[in-house]
N, C-alpha and C positions, 0 to 999 in steps of 0.2 A: 373751493379748495378750502381746506382745513386751515387755522391757524394756528392750534397746537401739532408738536408731531408727535409721532405715537413709539414708544420706547422698541428697539428692536427686539426679538424673541429670541434671536440669538444671542446676544452678549448685555444682559440686564446687569446690572450693578448689582454687588452681591446683597444690598437693602431689598430688593424683591426677585433675586434668582426663585427663593423657595416659594413665594405665592406663584411666579410663573410657572415652576417645576409643575405644581400643585393643579394649576388647570390645565396645561397641558395632558394632565395624567388622567383627571376629570372629566375631560371637554375634548381636547384633543386639541385644543387654540385655547390664546389666551384672548379674550375679549377686547377690543379696541378702548371702548372707555377706560378699562383697566391700562391697558399699554399707553395712553396717555395721561394716566393719573399717576403711573408710574416716575414720573418726573418729581412727584413730591412723593415720597416711599410713606411718610407717618399716615399720608391722606388717602392711598391707597389701599395700605393696611384696614382702614379703619372701614373704606369702601367694598374691602373685599368678605370681610365681618359681617357686613349688613348684606350685603348680594346672599352670602351662605346662609344666612338665618331666614331669609327671605324663601330662599329656593329650596331648601332642604328642608322646613321641617312645616307644621300646619297639615289641613286635611285634605287640598286642593294638588293633583300631578303635577308635579316637575314639568312632563313635558305640557299642558295647559298651562301652567305660568309664562312658558318660552311663549306658546302662541299667542298668547296676551301682548307681553312684551313685543311683538313682534307687530301687531294688530296696532296697537297703540303707537309705536315708531311710524308707522306706515297712514296713520291719518293724521298724523301731527307732519308729515312731508321730511321725517327726521331719517335719517342714514343711519339703520341699525347694523 
């Protein structure tokens, strides 16, 4: 059972609403790690910037980066 709750995508605070809307537009969902970090908007915003820098730049395809993240999570018995 999770110790931290996830902020609802339906009613985020005004501090994180734009970030949630951006994720919904880009991905169709808001990843749980950002919904959890949204309790601290200043931290979520820096996480979002880092995530986008990693996923949206470089020569490795985004799809492969996603598959690597899922595989690493699986190998570490982490719910992704």
